[in-house]
C-alpha positions in Angstrom: -74.5 46.9 -6.0 -72.6 44.9 -8.1 -69.7 45.9 -9.4 -69.4 46.2 -13.5 -66.7 43.7 -14.8 -63.8 46.1 -16.3 -63.9 47.7 -13.2 -63.6 44.6 -11.2 -60.2 43.8 -13.6 -58.7 47.3 -12.9 -59.4 47.1 -9.4 -57.8 43.7 -9.4 -54.8 44.9 -11.4 -54.0 47.8 -9.8 -53.8 45.7 -6.6 -51.6 43.4 -8.3 -49.0 46.7 -9.1 -49.1 47.1 -5.4 -48.9 43.9 -3.8 -47.0 41.9 -6.6 -46.3 38.7 -4.2 -50.4 38.6 -3.4 -50.2 37.3 -7.4 -47.2 36.1 -8.0 -45.6 32.6 -6.7 -42.2 33.6 -4.6 -39.5 31.7 -6.7 -38.2 27.9 -4.9 -35.5 27.8 -3.5 -32.8 25.8 -5.3 -32.1 22.3 -4.8 -28.7 21.3 -4.0 -27.2 18.3 -5.9 -24.5 16.1 -4.1 -22.7 13.5 -5.2 -21.5 10.7 -3.3 -18.6 8.2 -4.2 -18.7 4.9 -2.8 -15.6 2.8 -3.0 -17.8 -0.4 -1.2 -21.5 -1.1 -1.2 -24.8 0.3 -0.4 -26.0 -2.1 2.3 -22.4 -1.9 3.9 -22.1 1.7 3.3 -26.0 1.8 5.6 -24.8 3.5 8.8 -22.1 5.9 7.4 -24.7 7.3 5.0 -27.2 7.7 7.8 -25.2 9.0 9.8 -24.1 11.7 6.8 -28.2 12.3 6.4 -28.6 12.9 10.2 -26.1 15.6 10.2 -27.4 17.0 7.2 -30.9 17.3 9.0 -29.5 18.7 11.8 -28.4 21.9 9.8 -31.7 22.0 7.9 -31.1 19.8 4.6 -34.0 17.5 3.9 -33.7 15.2 1.1 -36.5 15.8 -1.9 -36.3 19.2 -0.4 -33.4 21.5 -0.8 -30.8 18.7 -1.6 -31.2 15.8 -3.8 -28.1 13.1 -3.3 -26.5 11.1 -6.1 -25.2 8.3 -5.0 -22.7 5.8 -6.8 -21.0 2.4 -5.5 -17.9 0.7 -6.6 -19.1 -2.0 -4.7 -15.3 -2.7 -3.9 -14.1 -2.6 -7.6 -11.5 0.4 -7.2 -11.3 0.6 -11.2 -14.9 1.8 -11.3 -14.1 4.6 -9.7 -13.1 6.7 -12.8 -16.2 6.2 -14.2 -18.7 6.6 -11.4 -17.1 10.1 -10.5 -17.0 10.9 -14.5 -21.0 10.1 -14.1 -21.3 12.2 -11.0 -19.8 15.2 -13.0 -22.1 14.6 -15.7 -25.3 15.0 -13.6 -23.8 18.9 -12.8 -23.1 18.1 -9.4 -22.1 20.5 -6.8 -20.0 18.7 -4.8 -18.9 15.4 -4.2 -18.5 13.7 -1.1 -16.0 10.6 -0.8 -15.2 7.8 1.3 -11.7 6.7 2.2 -8.7 7.6 -0.6 -8.8 5.7 -3.8 -12.9 7.5 -3.8 -10.9 11.2 -3.1 -7.9 10.5 -5.6 -10.5 9.2 -8.5 -12.9 12.5 -7.7 -9.7 14.9 -7.1 -8.2 13.8 -10.5 -11.5 14.2 -12.1 -12.3 17.2 -11.7 -9.9 20.2 -10.4 -13.2 22.6 -10.1 -15.6 20.7 -8.1 -15.3 20.9 -4.0 -14.8 17.3 -2.7 -15.2 16.9 0.2 -14.0 14.0 2.8 -16.0 12.0 4.8 -13.0 10.0 5.4 -9.5 9.8 3.9 -6.5 8.1 5.7 -3.7 10.2 6.0 -4.3 13.0 3.2 -0.9 14.0 3.5 0.7 10.6 3.5 -1.4 9.5 0.4 -0.6 12.7 -1.7 -4.3 13.8 -1.5 -2.8 17.5 -0.2 0.3 19.2 1.1 -1.3 21.1 3.8 -4.3 20.4 6.6 -4.3 24.0 7.0 -4.7 25.2 3.5 -5.7 22.8 1.6 -4.9 23.2 -2.0 -7.8 23.5 -4.8 -11.1 21.9 -4.1 -10.5 19.7 -1.6 -11.5 19.3 2.1 -13.2 17.3 4.7 -12.0 14.8 7.3 -8.2 12.7 7.4 -6.5 10.6 10.5 -3.2 9.2 10.5 -4.3 5.6 9.5 -0.5 4.6 9.5 0.2 5.5 12.8 -3.1 4.3 14.2 -2.3 0.5 13.2 1.0 1.1 14.4 -0.5 1.4 17.7 -3.1 -1.2 17.5 -0.1 -3.8 17.6 1.2 -2.6 20.5 -2.5 -3.1 22.0 -2.5 -6.5 20.8 0.7 -7.3 22.3 -0.7 -5.7 25.4 -4.1 -7.7 25.5 -2.4 -10.4 24.6 1.5 -10.8 25.4 1.4 -14.5 23.8 1.5 -13.1 20.9 4.3 -13.7 18.7 3.2 -13.2 15.1 1.0 -10.5 13.7 -0.5 -10.2 10.6 -2.0 -6.8 8.6 -4.9 -7.5 6.5 -4.3 -5.5 3.9 -6.0 -4.4 0.2 -2.7 -3.7 -1.7 -5.4 -2.2 -4.3 -6.0 0.6 -1.9 -3.1 3.4 -1.8 -4.1 3.8 2.1 -2.2 1.2 2.6 1.4 2.0 0.8 2.6 4.1 4.1 0.7 1.8 6.6 2.6 -1.1 6.1 6.0 0.4 6.5 4.7 1.6 9.5 3.5 -1.5 11.2 6.8 -3.2 10.2 9.0 -0.3 12.4 6.8 -0.8 15.2 6.7 -4.6 15.4 10.8 -4.8 15.8 10.5 -2.7 19.4 7.5 -5.4 20.2 9.7 -8.2 19.2 7.0 -9.2 16.7 7.1 -10.9 13.5 5.3 -9.1 10.9 3.7 -10.6 8.0 0.8 -9.1 5.7 -2.0 -10.9 4.2 -3.7 -9.5 1.3 -7.3 -9.4 0.1 -9.2 -7.3 -1.9 -13.1 -8.4 -1.1 -15.1 -10.3 0.7 -14.1 -12.7 -2.4 -10.6 -13.5 -1.1 -10.9 -13.9 2.6 -11.0 -17.3 3.4 -8.0 -17.6 1.3 -6.2 -14.9 3.4 -7.1 -16.4 6.5 -6.2 -20.1 5.7 -2.8 -18.3 4.7 -2.3 -17.1 7.9 -3.0 -20.3 9.7 -0.6 -21.8 7.9 2.1 -19.0 8.6 1.1 -19.9 12.1 -0.2 -16.3 12.4 -1.0 -15.5 15.8 -3.2 -12.5 15.7 -4.2 -9.9 13.0 -4.8 -6.2 12.6 -7.6 -5.1 10.1 -6.3 -2.2 8.3 -8.1 0.3 7.0 -10.7 -0.4 3.6 -13.7 0.6 2.6 -14.6 -3.3 1.9 -12.8 -4.3 5.0 -15.4 -2.0 6.7 -18.3 -3.3 5.0 -17.5 -7.1 6.5 -16.2 -7.0 9.8 -18.9 -9.1 11.1 -17.4 -11.7 8.2 -13.8 -10.9 9.0 -14.5 -11.2 12.9 -16.0 -14.8 12.3 -12.7 -15.9 10.8 -10.9 -14.8 13.2 -12.3 -16.4 15.4 -13.0 -19.6 13.4 -9.1 -19.4 13.3 -8.6 -18.8 17.0 -7.1 -15.5 16.0 -6.9 -12.5 18.1 -7.5 -9.5 16.1 -8.1 -5.9 16.5 -9.5 -3.2 14.0 -11.8 -0.1 14.4 -14.2 0.2 16.6 -16.6 -0.9 14.9 -14.8 -4.1 14.0 -15.1 -5.4 18.2 -18.5 -4.3 17.7 -19.4 -6.6 15.1 -17.5 -9.1 16.9 -13.7 -9.0 16.5 -11.8 -8.9 19.8 -10.7 -5.5 19.9 -11.9 -2.2 18.5 -9.6 1.5 18.4 -9.9 3.9 16.4 -11.3 7.1 15.7 -15.7 7.1 15.8 -16.2 6.7 12.0 -19.9 7.9 12.0 -19.0 10.8 14.2 -16.9 11.7 10.8 -19.9 11.3 8.6 -21.8 13.4 10.8 -19.2 16.0 10.6 -19.2 15.8 7.1 -22.4 17.9 7.0 -20.8 21.2 8.5 -18.8 20.8 5.0 -21.3 20.7 2.5 -23.3 23.5 4.3 -20.1 25.6 4.3 -19.6 25.2 0.6 -23.1 25.4 -0.2 -23.0 29.1 1.5 -20.3 29.8 -0.7 -17.0 29.4 1.3 -14.1 27.7 -0.8 -12.9 23.9 0.0 -9.7 26.2 0.2 -10.9 27.9 3.5 -11.8 25.2 5.2 -8.8 23.3 7.0 -8.7 19.7 6.7 -10.3 18.0 10.3 -8.2 15.7 12.4 -10.2 13.7 14.8 -8.4 14.0 18.4 -10.1 11.4 20.1 -9.6 7.6 19.8 -11.6 4.8 21.6 -10.8 1.6 23.0 -13.6 -1.5 22.6 -13.0 -5.1 24.0 -15.3 -7.7 23.4 -15.4 -10.0 26.6 -17.5 -12.1 24.8 -15.1 -12.7 21.8 -12.2 -13.0 24.2 -13.7 -15.6 26.1 -14.6 -18.2 23.2 -11.1 -17.5 22.5 -10.0 -19.0 25.6 -8.2 -15.2 27.1 -8.6 -13.8 30.0 -8.5 -9.6 29.6 -6.4 -8.0 32.7 -8.2 -6.0 34.8 -6.3 -2.7 33.8 -6.5 -3.1 30.2 -10.3 -3.5 30.9 -10.6 -0.1 33.2 -8.6 1.5 30.1 -11.3 0.3 27.2 -13.9 3.0 26.2 -16.1 0.3 26.5 -16.4 -3.4 27.2 -18.8 -5.4 25.3 -20.1 -8.9 27.5 
C-alpha cells in the first residue's frame, strides 16, 4: 500500500528527532594553523621541514586534513624576520615554529601570547631567550643545545684529527646573536690547545668566497663552521671551498655528509621530528610554560675519509674507531 506524502513527512520528521545524527552531518574537526618562521631558504631547509612533517604524521597530523602549515622564509636576511612573523600573526596561527635564535627572538618580540616552539635554538639561556629550561617563561618551549661548548669541543677534535693544525678560524655570521657566546668560548678553548684563533665573518653565500680567501691569506690551517641557518643550507658549497683551499674543516654532522672533513653535533633532523611532540601537546591544550625545554644528550662524530684522502690526511685508527660514522 502506498504511503501518503504527509504521513511520510511525519515519519521522517520523527526519525530525525529520535536520531538526529542520521540527517545532520557531524561538525568537522577544527583545522589547526601552524606558522613556520624560517631564517634560511625553503630549498636549503627541505630536509628539516620533511623531518617535521614526518613527526607530525606519526602523531596523526596530515596537512590539508587537520593542519595547515604557513611557511615564511627570510632567505638569510634576518632583518626580514620581524615582518614575516607579523604576517603569521595576522593569519591567526595557533602556534609558531622557529628555526634558530634569530627567528625565535623575532617571534618572542612580536607576540607574548601565541605559543612558540623552537625546533632548534642555540643555547636559549646564553642568548637570553629564556631564563629557565625547566619552566620556560611565557610562550616559548622546544629544544636547545649548548652551542658555545659544542664549538669549543670541535676545536679539540680538529686538533686531534689534524695535529699539525696551528691556526684555526671560526666561520661566523656576525648578524646571528648566537655567535656572541660562541666566539669567547672558542677563544678560551684555543689557548690550552696552543692554537691561534681567528674569525672569518660571512652573512651568507655571497660572502663565502671572500671569507675563505681571507683565511687563506692569513695562513689558517682549519676552519670551524659555527651554527647558522644560511651556513646549514650551504654545507656543500662551504665544504667545497674548504677543500679547494686545502683547509681541514669541522661542523655539524650534516656538514661532513656534505663533503666536510669532520662532523660533530646533535641530530638536527631528529630535533625537527621532536618539534612535533611540542606542537601536539600545545594543540591539545598544554601551555608552553608547562613543557620544559629539552636538550639533546647524544652527540655524534662523523669523519669523511674521502675528503681526508683528497687533503692528503691519514686518519688515526683510534680516531676512526671513535667515530659513529665514517664516510668512504
